[in-house]
KOLMIRO-928024 format. One record per residue (C-alpha): residue number from 1; residue in three letters; z, x, y. Coordinates in Angstrom, 1 decimal. Example, Ala and Ser with C-alpha at 12.3 -4.5 7.8 and 13.67 -1.06 7.14 Angstrom:
2
(site 1; "ALA"; (7.8; 12.3; -4.5))
(site 2; "SER"; (7.1; 13.7; -1.1))
end
This chain:
255
(site 1; "UNK"; (-130.2; 62.9; 146.4))
(site 2; "UNK"; (-133.3; 64.4; 148.1))
(site 3; "UNK"; (-132.2; 67.9; 149.2))
(site 4; "UNK"; (-134.5; 69.5; 151.7))
(site 5; "UNK"; (-136.2; 72.9; 150.9))
(site 6; "UNK"; (-138.1; 74.8; 153.6))
(site 7; "UNK"; (-140.8; 76.4; 151.5))
(site 8; "UNK"; (-142.2; 76.6; 148.0))
(site 9; "UNK"; (-139.6; 79.0; 146.7))
(site 10; "UNK"; (-136.6; 76.9; 147.8))
(site 11; "UNK"; (-138.4; 73.8; 146.4))
(site 12; "UNK"; (-138.8; 75.4; 143.0))
(site 13; "UNK"; (-135.1; 76.5; 143.1))
(site 14; "UNK"; (-134.0; 72.9; 143.7))
(site 15; "UNK"; (-136.3; 71.6; 140.9))
(site 16; "UNK"; (-134.9; 74.2; 138.6))
(site 17; "UNK"; (-131.3; 73.0; 139.4))
(site 18; "UNK"; (-132.3; 69.5; 138.1))
(site 19; "UNK"; (-132.8; 67.5; 141.3))
(site 20; "UNK"; (-135.2; 64.6; 140.5))
(site 21; "UNK"; (-136.9; 64.6; 144.0))
(site 22; "UNK"; (-136.9; 66.6; 147.2))
(site 23; "UNK"; (-137.8; 66.2; 150.8))
(site 24; "UNK"; (-139.3; 68.6; 153.3))
(site 25; "UNK"; (-137.5; 69.5; 156.5))
(site 26; "UNK"; (-139.5; 69.8; 159.8))
(site 27; "UNK"; (-136.7; 72.0; 161.2))
(site 28; "UNK"; (-136.3; 74.2; 158.1))
(site 29; "UNK"; (-140.1; 74.8; 157.9))
(site 30; "UNK"; (-140.3; 75.5; 161.7))
(site 31; "UNK"; (-137.4; 78.0; 161.6))
(site 32; "UNK"; (-138.9; 79.8; 158.6))
(site 33; "UNK"; (-142.0; 80.7; 160.6))
(site 34; "UNK"; (-140.1; 81.5; 163.8))
(site 35; "UNK"; (-140.7; 78.2; 165.6))
(site 36; "UNK"; (-138.5; 75.5; 167.2))
(site 37; "UNK"; (-138.4; 72.2; 165.4))
(site 38; "UNK"; (-141.0; 69.9; 166.9))
(site 39; "UNK"; (-143.5; 72.7; 167.7))
(site 40; "UNK"; (-145.4; 72.7; 164.4))
(site 41; "UNK"; (-149.0; 71.5; 164.4))
(site 42; "UNK"; (-150.5; 68.8; 162.2))
(site 43; "UNK"; (-152.7; 71.3; 160.3))
(site 44; "UNK"; (-149.7; 73.5; 159.7))
(site 45; "UNK"; (-147.6; 70.6; 158.3))
(site 46; "UNK"; (-150.5; 69.5; 156.0))
(site 47; "UNK"; (-150.8; 73.0; 154.6))
(site 48; "UNK"; (-147.0; 73.1; 154.2))
(site 49; "UNK"; (-147.0; 69.8; 152.3))
(site 50; "UNK"; (-149.8; 70.9; 150.0))
(site 51; "UNK"; (-147.9; 74.1; 149.3))
(site 52; "UNK"; (-144.6; 72.5; 148.5))
(site 53; "UNK"; (-146.1; 69.6; 146.5))
(site 54; "UNK"; (-148.1; 72.0; 144.4))
(site 55; "UNK"; (-145.0; 74.2; 143.7))
(site 56; "UNK"; (-143.0; 71.5; 141.8))
(site 57; "UNK"; (-143.5; 68.7; 139.3))
(site 58; "UNK"; (-141.0; 66.3; 141.0))
(site 59; "UNK"; (-141.7; 63.9; 143.9))
(site 60; "UNK"; (-141.8; 65.3; 147.4))
(site 61; "UNK"; (-141.0; 63.2; 150.4))
(site 62; "UNK"; (-142.5; 64.5; 153.6))
(site 63; "UNK"; (-140.7; 64.8; 156.9))
(site 64; "UNK"; (-143.8; 63.8; 158.9))
(site 65; "UNK"; (-142.0; 63.6; 162.2))
(site 66; "UNK"; (-143.6; 61.1; 164.6))
(site 67; "UNK"; (-147.0; 61.2; 162.8))
(site 68; "UNK"; (-148.2; 63.9; 165.2))
(site 69; "UNK"; (-149.6; 61.3; 167.5))
(site 70; "UNK"; (-148.5; 58.5; 169.9))
(site 71; "UNK"; (-151.2; 55.8; 169.5))
(site 72; "UNK"; (-151.0; 53.8; 166.2))
(site 73; "UNK"; (-154.6; 54.4; 165.2))
(site 74; "UNK"; (-154.1; 58.2; 165.4))
(site 75; "UNK"; (-150.8; 57.9; 163.5))
(site 76; "UNK"; (-152.7; 56.1; 160.8))
(site 77; "UNK"; (-155.4; 58.7; 160.6))
(site 78; "UNK"; (-152.8; 61.5; 160.3))
(site 79; "UNK"; (-150.8; 59.6; 157.7))
(site 80; "UNK"; (-154.0; 59.1; 155.6))
(site 81; "UNK"; (-154.5; 62.9; 155.7))
(site 82; "UNK"; (-150.9; 63.4; 154.6))
(site 83; "UNK"; (-151.4; 61.1; 151.6))
(site 84; "UNK"; (-154.0; 63.6; 150.3))
(site 85; "UNK"; (-151.5; 66.5; 150.1))
(site 86; "UNK"; (-149.8; 65.4; 146.9))
(site 87; "UNK"; (-146.6; 64.0; 148.5))
(site 88; "UNK"; (-144.8; 60.9; 147.1))
(site 89; "UNK"; (-143.5; 59.7; 150.4))
(site 90; "UNK"; (-143.3; 60.2; 154.1))
(site 91; "UNK"; (-141.3; 59.2; 157.1))
(site 92; "UNK"; (-142.4; 58.1; 160.6))
(site 93; "UNK"; (-139.9; 58.5; 163.6))
(site 94; "UNK"; (-139.7; 56.4; 166.7))
(site 95; "UNK"; (-138.5; 59.2; 169.1))
(site 96; "UNK"; (-140.8; 60.2; 172.0))
(site 97; "UNK"; (-141.9; 63.9; 171.9))
(site 98; "UNK"; (-139.3; 66.1; 173.5))
(site 99; "UNK"; (-141.3; 66.9; 176.6))
(site 100; "UNK"; (-141.9; 63.2; 177.4))
(site 101; "UNK"; (-138.4; 61.7; 177.3))
(site 102; "UNK"; (-137.8; 61.2; 181.1))
(site 103; "UNK"; (-137.9; 57.4; 180.9))
(site 104; "UNK"; (-136.6; 56.8; 177.3))
(site 105; "UNK"; (-136.1; 59.0; 174.2))
(site 106; "UNK"; (-137.5; 56.2; 172.0))
(site 107; "UNK"; (-140.9; 54.7; 171.9))
(site 108; "UNK"; (-141.1; 51.2; 173.4))
(site 109; "UNK"; (-140.2; 48.7; 170.7))
(site 110; "UNK"; (-143.5; 47.0; 170.1))
(site 111; "UNK"; (-145.4; 50.4; 170.1))
(site 112; "UNK"; (-142.9; 51.7; 167.6))
(site 113; "UNK"; (-143.5; 48.8; 165.3))
(site 114; "UNK"; (-147.3; 49.1; 165.6))
(site 115; "UNK"; (-147.0; 52.8; 164.6))
(site 116; "UNK"; (-145.2; 51.8; 161.4))
(site 117; "UNK"; (-147.9; 49.1; 160.7))
(site 118; "UNK"; (-150.6; 51.7; 161.2))
(site 119; "UNK"; (-148.9; 54.0; 158.7))
(site 120; "UNK"; (-148.6; 51.1; 156.2))
(site 121; "UNK"; (-152.3; 50.3; 156.5))
(site 122; "UNK"; (-153.2; 54.0; 156.0))
(site 123; "UNK"; (-151.1; 54.3; 152.9))
(site 124; "UNK"; (-152.4; 51.1; 151.5))
(site 125; "UNK"; (-156.0; 52.3; 152.1))
(site 126; "UNK"; (-155.2; 55.6; 150.4))
(site 127; "UNK"; (-154.3; 53.8; 147.1))
(site 128; "UNK"; (-151.7; 56.5; 146.5))
(site 129; "UNK"; (-148.5; 54.4; 146.5))
(site 130; "UNK"; (-146.8; 56.8; 148.9))
(site 131; "UNK"; (-143.4; 55.5; 150.0))
(site 132; "UNK"; (-143.1; 54.8; 153.7))
(site 133; "UNK"; (-139.8; 55.4; 155.4))
(site 134; "UNK"; (-139.2; 54.0; 158.9))
(site 135; "UNK"; (-136.8; 56.1; 161.0))
(site 136; "UNK"; (-135.0; 55.1; 164.1))
(site 137; "UNK"; (-133.7; 58.1; 166.0))
(site 138; "UNK"; (-131.4; 56.6; 168.6))
(site 139; "UNK"; (-128.2; 58.2; 167.3))
(site 140; "UNK"; (-129.6; 61.7; 167.5))
(site 141; "UNK"; (-131.5; 61.5; 170.8))
(site 142; "UNK"; (-128.7; 60.2; 173.0))
(site 143; "UNK"; (-129.1; 56.5; 172.5))
(site 144; "UNK"; (-126.5; 55.6; 169.8))
(site 145; "UNK"; (-126.8; 51.8; 169.9))
(site 146; "UNK"; (-126.1; 50.3; 166.5))
(site 147; "UNK"; (-127.5; 46.8; 167.4))
(site 148; "UNK"; (-130.8; 48.3; 168.6))
(site 149; "UNK"; (-131.0; 50.6; 165.7))
(site 150; "UNK"; (-130.6; 47.7; 163.3))
(site 151; "UNK"; (-133.1; 45.6; 165.2))
(site 152; "UNK"; (-135.6; 48.5; 165.0))
(site 153; "UNK"; (-135.1; 49.2; 161.4))
(site 154; "UNK"; (-135.4; 45.5; 160.6))
(site 155; "UNK"; (-138.7; 45.3; 162.5))
(site 156; "UNK"; (-139.9; 48.5; 160.6))
(site 157; "UNK"; (-139.1; 46.8; 157.3))
(site 158; "UNK"; (-141.0; 43.7; 158.3))
(site 159; "UNK"; (-143.9; 46.0; 159.4))
(site 160; "UNK"; (-144.1; 47.5; 155.9))
(site 161; "UNK"; (-141.6; 50.3; 155.6))
(site 162; "UNK"; (-140.3; 50.7; 152.1))
(site 163; "UNK"; (-137.2; 52.6; 153.0))
(site 164; "UNK"; (-135.2; 52.8; 156.3))
(site 165; "UNK"; (-133.4; 55.7; 157.9))
(site 166; "UNK"; (-131.2; 56.1; 161.0))
(site 167; "UNK"; (-130.2; 59.8; 161.1))
(site 168; "UNK"; (-126.9; 60.4; 162.9))
(site 169; "UNK"; (-125.0; 57.4; 161.6))
(site 170; "UNK"; (-121.9; 58.8; 160.0))
(site 171; "UNK"; (-119.1; 56.2; 160.0))
(site 172; "UNK"; (-118.5; 54.0; 157.0))
(site 173; "UNK"; (-118.6; 50.9; 159.2))
(site 174; "UNK"; (-121.9; 51.8; 160.7))
(site 175; "UNK"; (-123.5; 52.7; 157.4))
(site 176; "UNK"; (-122.2; 49.5; 155.8))
(site 177; "UNK"; (-123.6; 47.5; 158.7))
(site 178; "UNK"; (-127.0; 49.0; 158.3))
(site 179; "UNK"; (-127.1; 48.6; 154.5))
(site 180; "UNK"; (-126.0; 44.9; 154.8))
(site 181; "UNK"; (-128.5; 44.1; 157.6))
(site 182; "UNK"; (-131.5; 45.7; 155.7))
(site 183; "UNK"; (-130.7; 44.6; 152.1))
(site 184; "UNK"; (-132.4; 44.7; 149.7))
(site 185; "UNK"; (-134.4; 47.5; 151.3))
(site 186; "UNK"; (-133.0; 51.0; 150.4))
(site 187; "UNK"; (-131.3; 53.0; 153.1))
(site 188; "UNK"; (-131.4; 56.8; 153.5))
(site 189; "UNK"; (-128.4; 58.6; 155.0))
(site 190; "UNK"; (-128.6; 62.2; 156.1))
(site 191; "UNK"; (-125.6; 64.4; 155.2))
(site 192; "UNK"; (-125.4; 67.7; 157.0))
(site 193; "UNK"; (-121.7; 68.4; 156.6))
(site 194; "UNK"; (-118.7; 67.3; 154.5))
(site 195; "UNK"; (-118.0; 63.9; 156.2))
(site 196; "UNK"; (-118.6; 62.0; 153.0))
(site 197; "UNK"; (-119.4; 62.2; 149.3))
(site 198; "UNK"; (-122.0; 60.9; 147.0))
(site 199; "UNK"; (-119.6; 58.4; 145.4))
(site 200; "UNK"; (-118.5; 57.1; 148.8))
(site 201; "UNK"; (-122.1; 56.5; 150.0))
(site 202; "UNK"; (-122.9; 54.9; 146.6))
(site 203; "UNK"; (-120.0; 52.5; 147.1))
(site 204; "UNK"; (-121.4; 51.7; 150.6))
(site 205; "UNK"; (-124.7; 50.7; 149.0))
(site 206; "UNK"; (-126.7; 53.8; 150.2))
(site 207; "UNK"; (-129.7; 54.4; 147.9))
(site 208; "UNK"; (-130.9; 57.8; 149.2))
(site 209; "UNK"; (-129.3; 60.9; 150.6))
(site 210; "UNK"; (-131.1; 63.8; 152.3))
(site 211; "UNK"; (-129.8; 66.9; 154.1))
(site 212; "UNK"; (-132.3; 67.5; 156.9))
(site 213; "UNK"; (-132.3; 71.2; 158.0))
(site 214; "UNK"; (-128.8; 71.8; 156.6))
(site 215; "UNK"; (-129.8; 73.8; 153.5))
(site 216; "UNK"; (-132.0; 75.9; 155.7))
(site 217; "UNK"; (-129.1; 76.4; 158.2))
(site 218; "UNK"; (-126.9; 77.4; 155.3))
(site 219; "UNK"; (-129.3; 80.0; 154.2))
(site 220; "UNK"; (-129.7; 81.3; 157.7))
(site 221; "UNK"; (-125.9; 81.5; 157.9))
(site 222; "UNK"; (-125.8; 84.0; 155.0))
(site 223; "UNK"; (-128.7; 86.0; 156.4))
(site 224; "UNK"; (-127.1; 86.2; 159.9))
(site 225; "UNK"; (-123.7; 87.2; 158.6))
(site 226; "UNK"; (-125.1; 90.0; 156.5))
(site 227; "UNK"; (-127.4; 91.3; 159.3))
(site 228; "UNK"; (-124.5; 91.2; 161.8))
(site 229; "UNK"; (-122.3; 93.1; 159.5))
(site 230; "UNK"; (-124.9; 95.9; 159.2))
(site 231; "UNK"; (-125.6; 95.9; 162.9))
(site 232; "UNK"; (-122.0; 95.8; 164.2))
(site 233; "UNK"; (-120.0; 97.5; 161.5))
(site 234; "UNK"; (-122.4; 99.6; 159.6))
(site 235; "UNK"; (-121.3; 98.2; 156.3))
(site 236; "UNK"; (-123.1; 96.3; 153.6))
(site 237; "UNK"; (-120.5; 94.1; 151.8))
(site 238; "UNK"; (-122.3; 90.8; 152.3))
(site 239; "UNK"; (-125.3; 92.2; 150.5))
(site 240; "UNK"; (-123.2; 92.7; 147.4))
(site 241; "UNK"; (-122.3; 89.0; 147.4))
(site 242; "UNK"; (-125.9; 87.9; 147.3))
(site 243; "UNK"; (-127.6; 86.2; 144.4))
(site 244; "UNK"; (-129.1; 88.8; 142.0))
(site 245; "UNK"; (-132.8; 89.3; 141.6))
(site 246; "UNK"; (-132.9; 88.2; 138.0))
(site 247; "UNK"; (-131.4; 84.8; 139.0))
(site 248; "UNK"; (-134.4; 84.3; 141.3))
(site 249; "UNK"; (-136.7; 85.2; 138.4))
(site 250; "UNK"; (-135.1; 82.5; 136.3))
(site 251; "UNK"; (-135.4; 79.9; 139.0))
(site 252; "UNK"; (-138.9; 80.6; 140.1))
(site 253; "UNK"; (-140.6; 81.3; 136.8))
(site 254; "UNK"; (-143.6; 79.2; 136.3))
(site 255; "UNK"; (-143.4; 76.6; 133.6))
end
């Protein structure tokens, strides 16, 4: 499991709980600084990756969105910069930036493959051994075509992706089909609600589980419930249920 913190503090808390690796969340980070997901700049993300990586001694996988560029050469340049932040892995998506999806929500097939190849070349040139995850976003951008998703993930594997990921795939049949088609490459499944369990995904052959922005949303849920109680009822009961300060001290204490 690679749970997704949104800052250095939540990263340290997860490491303290015994998780062996974590992954950043573009959405969680964006919300934490008052932005919409997809609106963070490359420089902001690189600083965030340095901050999170330096805060823990476990591997950090980076949600690197679409590489913060369209053209493969620029994707490669940005990936090279990311490999210098201390991360152990990163992912590259094939969805078109939100404002440019009038014709298709996904990059044209050959361009998407070239973007993965460029990321692979950059990682190899860096000598860091960073793990490259190829992501196909069809199921979360309105194009839930399993055959196309598998074709894209297969091409990304051939282009040098070490791990494959199709967020939004939830059924056992779909997950099993992806695992079978891409074997022996490891498959990541994102779990943002209780539709499955660790043991069920293990039986399906899934090798990696992440949560996207769900831990951040869970934290925001508690914050909003407590704030609404104060604003609407003038009471403070939710605050009394919060984690105590000494618990944070134990989790965040420097080794």
